[in-house]
N, CA, C, O and the ligand as a Tripos MOL2 file, in Angstrom:
@<TRIPOS>MOLECULE
protein
  209   207    53     0     0
PROTEIN
NO_CHARGES

@<TRIPOS>ATOM
      1 N          86.4700  120.0220  100.8740 N.3       1 MET1
      2 CA         86.4860  121.1200   99.9000 C.3       1 MET1
      3 C          87.8910  121.2520   99.3130 C.2       1 MET1
      4 O          88.8260  121.6000  100.0350 O.2       1 MET1
      5 N          88.0570  120.9800   98.0160 N.am      2 PRO2
      6 CA         89.4010  121.0260   97.4220 C.3       2 PRO2
      7 C          89.9900  122.4320   97.4400 C.2       2 PRO2
      8 O          89.2710  123.4280   97.3730 O.2       2 PRO2
      9 N          91.2990  122.4850   97.5310 N.am      3 SER3
     10 CA         92.0400  123.7350   97.4380 C.3       3 SER3
     11 C          92.6290  123.8540   96.0470 C.2       3 SER3
     12 O          93.1540  122.8830   95.5020 O.2       3 SER3
     13 N          92.5430  125.0380   95.4770 N.am      4 GLN4
     14 CA         93.0150  125.2410   94.1080 C.3       4 GLN4
     15 C          93.9110  126.4690   94.0470 C.2       4 GLN4
     16 O          93.6950  127.4610   94.7430 O.2       4 GLN4
     17 N          94.9110  126.3710   93.2040 N.am      5 PHE5
     18 CA         95.8430  127.4960   93.0340 C.3       5 PHE5
     19 C          96.1700  127.6310   91.5640 C.2       5 PHE5
     20 O          96.4590  126.6460   90.8840 O.2       5 PHE5
     21 N          96.1230  128.8660   91.0770 N.am      6 GLU6
     22 CA         96.5490  129.1620   89.7100 C.3       6 GLU6
     23 C          97.7910  130.0210   89.7700 C.2       6 GLU6
     24 O          97.8270  131.0360   90.4660 O.2       6 GLU6
     25 N          98.8150  129.6050   89.0340 N.am      7 CYS7
     26 CA        100.0720  130.3420   89.0260 C.3       7 CYS7
     27 C          99.8550  131.7520   88.4840 C.2       7 CYS7
     28 O          99.1560  131.9480   87.4890 O.2       7 CYS7
     29 N         100.4660  132.7320   89.1560 N.am      8 PHE8
     30 CA        100.2680  134.1330   88.7740 C.3       8 PHE8
     31 C         101.4300  134.6870   87.9630 C.2       8 PHE8
     32 O         101.4910  135.8880   87.7020 O.2       8 PHE8
     33 N         102.3560  133.8130   87.5630 N.am      9 GLN9
     34 CA        103.4540  134.2800   86.7300 C.3       9 GLN9
     35 C         102.9600  134.4910   85.2930 C.2       9 GLN9
     36 O         102.1390  133.7230   84.7920 O.2       9 GLN9
     37 N         103.4710  135.5420   84.6380 N.am     10 ASP10
     38 CA        103.0640  135.8360   83.2580 C.3      10 ASP10
     39 C         103.2900  134.6490   82.3430 C.2      10 ASP10
     40 O         104.3650  134.0490   82.3490 O.2      10 ASP10
     41 N         102.2850  134.3100   81.5610 N.am     11 GLY11
     42 CA        102.4340  133.2840   80.5440 C.3      11 GLY11
     43 C         102.4200  131.8660   81.0640 C.2      11 GLY11
     44 O         102.6640  130.9310   80.3020 O.2      11 GLY11
     45 N         102.1390  131.6790   82.3460 N.am     12 CYS12
     46 CA        102.1350  130.3400   82.9210 C.3      12 CYS12
     47 C         100.7010  129.8870   83.1450 C.2      12 CYS12
     48 O          99.8950  130.6090   83.7300 O.2      12 CYS12
     49 N         100.3930  128.6920   82.6770 N.am     13 ASN13
     50 CA         99.0430  128.1550   82.8120 C.3      13 ASN13
     51 C          98.9230  127.1040   83.9120 C.2      13 ASN13
     52 O          97.9230  126.3920   84.0020 O.2      13 ASN13
     53 N          99.9490  127.0200   84.7370 N.am     14 PHE14
     54 CA         99.9520  126.0090   85.7910 C.3      14 PHE14
     55 C          98.7760  126.2010   86.7470 C.2      14 PHE14
     56 O          98.5120  127.3030   87.2270 O.2      14 PHE14
     57 N          98.0880  125.1050   87.0060 N.am     15 MET15
     58 CA         97.0070  125.1260   87.9870 C.3      15 MET15
     59 C          97.0400  123.8100   88.7340 C.2      15 MET15
     60 O          97.2580  122.7540   88.1400 O.2      15 MET15
     61 N          96.8230  123.8730   90.0380 N.am     16 VAL16
     62 CA         96.8640  122.6590   90.8300 C.3      16 VAL16
     63 C          95.6630  122.6340   91.7680 C.2      16 VAL16
     64 O          95.2240  123.6650   92.2790 O.2      16 VAL16
     65 N          95.1540  121.4440   91.9750 N.am     17 ARG17
     66 CA         94.0420  121.2830   92.9140 C.3      17 ARG17
     67 C          94.3460  120.0670   93.7780 C.2      17 ARG17
     68 O          94.7730  119.0300   93.2700 O.2      17 ARG17
     69 N          94.1290  120.1920   95.0670 N.am     18 ALA18
     70 CA         94.3840  119.0810   95.9780 C.3      18 ALA18
     71 C          93.4060  119.1630   97.1430 C.2      18 ALA18
     72 O          92.6310  120.1120   97.2700 O.2      18 ALA18
     73 N          93.4670  118.1410   97.9870 N.am     19 ASP19
     74 CA         92.4930  118.0560   99.0780 C.3      19 ASP19
     75 C          92.8230  118.9580  100.2600 C.2      19 ASP19
     76 O          91.9590  119.2330  101.0930 O.2      19 ASP19
     77 N          94.0650  119.4190  100.3370 N.am     20 SER20
     78 CA         94.4320  120.2370  101.4900 C.3      20 SER20
     79 C          95.3290  121.3930  101.0590 C.2      20 SER20
     80 O          96.0280  121.3080  100.0490 O.2      20 SER20
     81 N          95.3000  122.4680  101.8360 N.am     21 ASP21
     82 CA         96.1770  123.5980  101.5750 C.3      21 ASP21
     83 C          97.6420  123.1740  101.6130 C.2      21 ASP21
     84 O          98.4530  123.6170  100.7990 O.2      21 ASP21
     85 N          97.9660  122.3060  102.5750 N.am     22 GLU22
     86 CA         99.3610  121.8990  102.7290 C.3      22 GLU22
     87 C          99.8860  121.2340  101.4610 C.2      22 GLU22
     88 O         101.0240  121.4590  101.0510 O.2      22 GLU22
     89 N          99.0380  120.4130  100.8500 N.am     23 GLU23
     90 CA         99.4570  119.7110   99.6470 C.3      23 GLU23
     91 C          99.6370  120.7050   98.4920 C.2      23 GLU23
     92 O         100.5970  120.6190   97.7270 O.2      23 GLU23
     93 N          98.7130  121.6320   98.3830 N.am     24 VAL24
     94 CA         98.8190  122.6470   97.3310 C.3      24 VAL24
     95 C         100.0880  123.4770   97.5150 C.2      24 VAL24
     96 O         100.8190  123.7250   96.5560 O.2      24 VAL24
     97 N         100.3420  123.9000   98.7380 N.am     25 VAL25
     98 CA        101.5350  124.7040   99.0140 C.3      25 VAL25
     99 C         102.7850  123.9430   98.5810 C.2      25 VAL25
    100 O         103.6750  124.5050   97.9430 O.2      25 VAL25
    101 N         102.8410  122.6750   98.9290 N.am     26 HIS26
    102 CA        104.0080  121.8630   98.5760 C.3      26 HIS26
    103 C         104.1780  121.7660   97.0570 C.2      26 HIS26
    104 O         105.2820  121.9320   96.5400 O.2      26 HIS26
    105 N         103.0930  121.4990   96.3560 N.am     27 LEU27
    106 CA        103.1680  121.3450   94.9020 C.3      27 LEU27
    107 C         103.5250  122.6710   94.2270 C.2      27 LEU27
    108 O         104.2910  122.6960   93.2630 O.2      27 LEU27
    109 N         102.9690  123.7680   94.7370 N.am     28 VAL28
    110 CA        103.2450  125.0730   94.1430 C.3      28 VAL28
    111 C         104.6910  125.4840   94.3880 C.2      28 VAL28
    112 O         105.3310  126.0650   93.5120 O.2      28 VAL28
    113 N         105.2060  125.1850   95.5780 N.am     29 GLN29
    114 CA        106.6030  125.5150   95.8480 C.3      29 GLN29
    115 C         107.5320  124.7640   94.8990 C.2      29 GLN29
    116 O         108.5100  125.3320   94.4140 O.2      29 GLN29
    117 N         107.2380  123.5030   94.6330 N.am     30 GLU30
    118 CA        108.0560  122.7450   93.6860 C.3      30 GLU30
    119 C         107.9320  123.3270   92.2840 C.2      30 GLU30
    120 O         108.9300  123.4740   91.5800 O.2      30 GLU30
    121 N         106.7080  123.6580   91.8780 N.am     31 HIS31
    122 CA        106.4830  124.2600   90.5640 C.3      31 HIS31
    123 C         107.2720  125.5640   90.4280 C.2      31 HIS31
    124 O         107.9570  125.7820   89.4290 O.2      31 HIS31
    125 N         107.1730  126.4170   91.4270 N.am     32 ALA32
    126 CA        107.8370  127.7200   91.3740 C.3      32 ALA32
    127 C         109.3510  127.5510   91.2930 C.2      32 ALA32
    128 O         110.0320  128.2760   90.5680 O.2      32 ALA32
    129 N         109.8590  126.5970   92.0370 N.am     33 ARG33
    130 CA        111.3100  126.3950   92.0720 C.3      33 ARG33
    131 C         111.8050  125.8430   90.7330 C.2      33 ARG33
    132 O         112.7860  126.3380   90.1780 O.2      33 ARG33
    133 N         111.1300  124.8280   90.2230 N.am     34 PHE34
    134 CA        111.6240  124.1720   89.0180 C.3      34 PHE34
    135 C         111.2880  124.9450   87.7570 C.2      34 PHE34
    136 O         112.0790  124.9450   86.8140 O.2      34 PHE34
    137 N         110.1350  125.6050   87.7110 N.am     35 THR35
    138 CA        109.6850  126.2530   86.4850 C.3      35 THR35
    139 C         110.1240  127.7080   86.4230 C.2      35 THR35
    140 O         110.5040  128.2010   85.3600 O.2      35 THR35
    141 N         110.0740  128.3850   87.5410 N.am     36 HIS36
    142 CA        110.3420  129.8300   87.5350 C.3      36 HIS36
    143 C         111.6260  130.1950   88.2750 C.2      36 HIS36
    144 O         112.0400  131.3540   88.2660 O.2      36 HIS36
    145 N         112.2500  129.2170   88.9110 N.am     37 ASP37
    146 CA        113.4650  129.4500   89.6780 C.3      37 ASP37
    147 C         113.2620  130.5190   90.7560 C.2      37 ASP37
    148 O         114.1290  131.3620   90.9850 O.2      37 ASP37
    149 N         112.1270  130.4660   91.3960 N.am     38 ILE38
    150 CA        111.8490  131.3540   92.5220 C.3      38 ILE38
    151 C         111.3640  130.5090   93.6890 C.2      38 ILE38
    152 O         110.8760  129.3940   93.5040 O.2      38 ILE38
    153 N         111.5030  131.0520   94.8870 N.am     39 SER39
    154 CA        110.9430  130.3540   96.0400 C.3      39 SER39
    155 C         109.8120  131.2120   96.6120 C.2      39 SER39
    156 O         109.9700  132.4100   96.8480 O.2      39 SER39
    157 N         108.6850  130.5670   96.8230 N.am     40 LEU40
    158 CA        107.5290  131.2390   97.3930 C.3      40 LEU40
    159 C         107.3360  130.7470   98.8230 C.2      40 LEU40
    160 O         107.4750  129.5570   99.1040 O.2      40 LEU40
    161 N         107.0160  131.6720   99.7210 N.am     41 ASP41
    162 CA        106.7420  131.1800  101.0700 C.3      41 ASP41
    163 C         105.2750  130.7410  101.1820 C.2      41 ASP41
    164 O         104.4110  131.1470  100.4050 O.2      41 ASP41
    165 N         105.0470  129.9060  102.1710 N.am     42 GLY42
    166 CA        103.7300  129.2930  102.3240 C.3      42 GLY42
    167 C         102.6060  130.3030  102.4760 C.2      42 GLY42
    168 O         101.5090  130.0950  101.9580 O.2      42 GLY42
    169 N         102.8700  131.3990  103.1850 N.am     43 ASP43
    170 CA        101.8300  132.4050  103.3980 C.3      43 ASP43
    171 C         101.4010  133.0420  102.0890 C.2      43 ASP43
    172 O         100.2170  133.2990  101.8720 O.2      43 ASP43
    173 N         102.3710  133.2970  101.2130 N.am     44 THR44
    174 CA        102.0640  133.8940   99.9090 C.3      44 THR44
    175 C         101.1590  132.9630   99.1100 C.2      44 THR44
    176 O         100.1820  133.3990   98.5000 O.2      44 THR44
    177 N         101.4960  131.6890   99.1220 N.am     45 ILE45
    178 CA        100.7040  130.7160   98.3720 C.3      45 ILE45
    179 C          99.3140  130.5800   98.9970 C.2      45 ILE45
    180 O          98.3090  130.5750   98.2870 O.2      45 ILE45
    181 N          99.2640  130.4720  100.2940 N.am     46 GLU46
    182 CA         97.9600  130.2800  100.9580 C.3      46 GLU46
    183 C          97.0220  131.4510  100.6980 C.2      46 GLU46
    184 O          95.8090  131.2670  100.5990 O.2      46 GLU46
    185 N          97.5810  132.6600  100.5860 N.am     47 SER47
    186 CA         96.7230  133.8220  100.3400 C.3      47 SER47
    187 C          96.1040  133.7880   98.9530 C.2      47 SER47
    188 O          95.1210  134.4820   98.6920 O.2      47 SER47
    189 N          96.6810  132.9720   98.0480 N.am     48 GLU48
    190 CA         96.1770  132.8660   96.6830 C.3      48 GLU48
    191 C          95.3260  131.6160   96.4660 C.2      48 GLU48
    192 O          94.7530  131.4320   95.3930 O.2      48 GLU48
    193 N          95.2450  130.7750   97.4640 N.am     49 ILE49
    194 CA         94.4830  129.5300   97.3150 C.3      49 ILE49
    195 C          92.9800  129.8290   97.3260 C.2      49 ILE49
    196 O          92.4750  130.5920   98.1490 O.2      49 ILE49
    197 N          92.3030  129.2020   96.3900 N.am     50 GLU50
    198 CA         90.8420  129.2730   96.3710 C.3      50 GLU50
    199 C          90.2870  127.9300   96.8130 C.2      50 GLU50
    200 O          90.8690  126.8850   96.5180 O.2      50 GLU50
    201 N          89.1780  127.9540   97.5090 N.am     51 HIS51
    202 CA         88.5090  126.7120   97.8980 C.3      51 HIS51
    203 C          87.2940  126.5280   97.0030 C.2      51 HIS51
    204 O          86.3470  127.3150   97.0310 O.2      51 HIS51
    205 N          87.3490  125.4780   96.2180 N.am     52 VAL52
    206 CA         86.3480  125.3060   95.1620 C.3      52 VAL52
    207 C          85.4840  124.0800   95.3930 C.2      52 VAL52
    208 O          84.5920  123.7940   94.5940 O.2      52 VAL52
    209 ZN        103.9700  128.9230   87.0110 Zn       53 ZN53
@<TRIPOS>BOND
     1     1     2 1
     2     2     3 1
     3     3     4 2
     4     3     5 am
     5     5     6 1
     6     6     7 1
     7     7     8 2
     8     7     9 am
     9     9    10 1
    10    10    11 1
    11    11    12 2
    12    11    13 am
    13    13    14 1
    14    14    15 1
    15    15    16 2
    16    15    17 am
    17    17    18 1
    18    18    19 1
    19    19    20 2
    20    19    21 am
    21    21    22 1
    22    22    23 1
    23    23    24 2
    24    23    25 am
    25    25    26 1
    26    26    27 1
    27    27    28 2
    28    27    29 am
    29    29    30 1
    30    30    31 1
    31    31    32 2
    32    31    33 am
    33    33    34 1
    34    34    35 1
    35    35    36 2
    36    35    37 am
    37    37    38 1
    38    38    39 1
    39    39    40 2
    40    39    41 am
    41    41    42 1
    42    42    43 1
    43    43    44 2
    44    43    45 am
    45    45    46 1
    46    46    47 1
    47    47    48 2
    48    47    49 am
    49    49    50 1
    50    50    51 1
    51    51    52 2
    52    51    53 am
    53    53    54 1
    54    54    55 1
    55    55    56 2
    56    55    57 am
    57    57    58 1
    58    58    59 1
    59    59    60 2
    60    59    61 am
    61    61    62 1
    62    62    63 1
    63    63    64 2
    64    63    65 am
    65    65    66 1
    66    66    67 1
    67    67    68 2
    68    67    69 am
    69    69    70 1
    70    70    71 1
    71    71    72 2
    72    71    73 am
    73    73    74 1
    74    74    75 1
    75    75    76 2
    76    75    77 am
    77    77    78 1
    78    78    79 1
    79    79    80 2
    80    79    81 am
    81    81    82 1
    82    82    83 1
    83    83    84 2
    84    83    85 am
    85    85    86 1
    86    86    87 1
    87    87    88 2
    88    87    89 am
    89    89    90 1
    90    90    91 1
    91    91    92 2
    92    91    93 am
    93    93    94 1
    94    94    95 1
    95    95    96 2
    96    95    97 am
    97    97    98 1
    98    98    99 1
    99    99   100 2
   100    99   101 am
   101   101   102 1
   102   102   103 1
   103   103   104 2
   104   103   105 am
   105   105   106 1
   106   106   107 1
   107   107   108 2
   108   107   109 am
   109   109   110 1
   110   110   111 1
   111   111   112 2
   112   111   113 am
   113   113   114 1
   114   114   115 1
   115   115   116 2
   116   115   117 am
   117   117   118 1
   118   118   119 1
   119   119   120 2
   120   119   121 am
   121   121   122 1
   122   122   123 1
   123   123   124 2
   124   123   125 am
   125   125   126 1
   126   126   127 1
   127   127   128 2
   128   127   129 am
   129   129   130 1
   130   130   131 1
   131   131   132 2
   132   131   133 am
   133   133   134 1
   134   134   135 1
   135   135   136 2
   136   135   137 am
   137   137   138 1
   138   138   139 1
   139   139   140 2
   140   139   141 am
   141   141   142 1
   142   142   143 1
   143   143   144 2
   144   143   145 am
   145   145   146 1
   146   146   147 1
   147   147   148 2
   148   147   149 am
   149   149   150 1
   150   150   151 1
   151   151   152 2
   152   151   153 am
   153   153   154 1
   154   154   155 1
   155   155   156 2
   156   155   157 am
   157   157   158 1
   158   158   159 1
   159   159   160 2
   160   159   161 am
   161   161   162 1
   162   162   163 1
   163   163   164 2
   164   163   165 am
   165   165   166 1
   166   166   167 1
   167   167   168 2
   168   167   169 am
   169   169   170 1
   170   170   171 1
   171   171   172 2
   172   171   173 am
   173   173   174 1
   174   174   175 1
   175   175   176 2
   176   175   177 am
   177   177   178 1
   178   178   179 1
   179   179   180 2
   180   179   181 am
   181   181   182 1
   182   182   183 1
   183   183   184 2
   184   183   185 am
   185   185   186 1
   186   186   187 1
   187   187   188 2
   188   187   189 am
   189   189   190 1
   190   190   191 1
   191   191   192 2
   192   191   193 am
   193   193   194 1
   194   194   195 1
   195   195   196 2
   196   195   197 am
   197   197   198 1
   198   198   199 1
   199   199   200 2
   200   199   201 am
   201   201   202 1
   202   202   203 1
   203   203   204 2
   204   203   205 am
   205   205   206 1
   206   206   207 1
   207   207   208 2
@<TRIPOS>SUBSTRUCTURE
     1 MET1         2 RESIDUE 1 A MET
     2 PRO2         6 RESIDUE 1 A PRO
     3 SER3        10 RESIDUE 1 A SER
     4 GLN4        14 RESIDUE 1 A GLN
     5 PHE5        18 RESIDUE 1 A PHE
     6 GLU6        22 RESIDUE 1 A GLU
     7 CYS7        26 RESIDUE 1 A CYS
     8 PHE8        30 RESIDUE 1 A PHE
     9 GLN9        34 RESIDUE 1 A GLN
    10 ASP10       38 RESIDUE 1 A ASP
    11 GLY11       42 RESIDUE 1 A GLY
    12 CYS12       46 RESIDUE 1 A CYS
    13 ASN13       50 RESIDUE 1 A ASN
    14 PHE14       54 RESIDUE 1 A PHE
    15 MET15       58 RESIDUE 1 A MET
    16 VAL16       62 RESIDUE 1 A VAL
    17 ARG17       66 RESIDUE 1 A ARG
    18 ALA18       70 RESIDUE 1 A ALA
    19 ASP19       74 RESIDUE 1 A ASP
    20 SER20       78 RESIDUE 1 A SER
    21 ASP21       82 RESIDUE 1 A ASP
    22 GLU22       86 RESIDUE 1 A GLU
    23 GLU23       90 RESIDUE 1 A GLU
    24 VAL24       94 RESIDUE 1 A VAL
    25 VAL25       98 RESIDUE 1 A VAL
    26 HIS26      102 RESIDUE 1 A HIS
    27 LEU27      106 RESIDUE 1 A LEU
    28 VAL28      110 RESIDUE 1 A VAL
    29 GLN29      114 RESIDUE 1 A GLN
    30 GLU30      118 RESIDUE 1 A GLU
    31 HIS31      122 RESIDUE 1 A HIS
    32 ALA32      126 RESIDUE 1 A ALA
    33 ARG33      130 RESIDUE 1 A ARG
    34 PHE34      134 RESIDUE 1 A PHE
    35 THR35      138 RESIDUE 1 A THR
    36 HIS36      142 RESIDUE 1 A HIS
    37 ASP37      146 RESIDUE 1 A ASP
    38 ILE38      150 RESIDUE 1 A ILE
    39 SER39      154 RESIDUE 1 A SER
    40 LEU40      158 RESIDUE 1 A LEU
    41 ASP41      162 RESIDUE 1 A ASP
    42 GLY42      166 RESIDUE 1 A GLY
    43 ASP43      170 RESIDUE 1 A ASP
    44 THR44      174 RESIDUE 1 A THR
    45 ILE45      178 RESIDUE 1 A ILE
    46 GLU46      182 RESIDUE 1 A GLU
    47 SER47      186 RESIDUE 1 A SER
    48 GLU48      190 RESIDUE 1 A GLU
    49 ILE49      194 RESIDUE 1 A ILE
    50 GLU50      198 RESIDUE 1 A GLU
    51 HIS51      202 RESIDUE 1 A HIS
    52 VAL52      206 RESIDUE 1 A VAL
    53 ZN53       209 GROUP 0 **** ****
């Protein structure tokens, strides 16, 4: 069951889907750091992950 995450920052259309939560967390952390200059902890990201 793929894991999916949609960025919750205003005006951002970033969406990622991967086979595991760990992979999504890693990709989202990189996105947040490079695009928004923020660091998100894994728990915050995991709470927003949908399984689709
Ligand atoms: Zn974003």
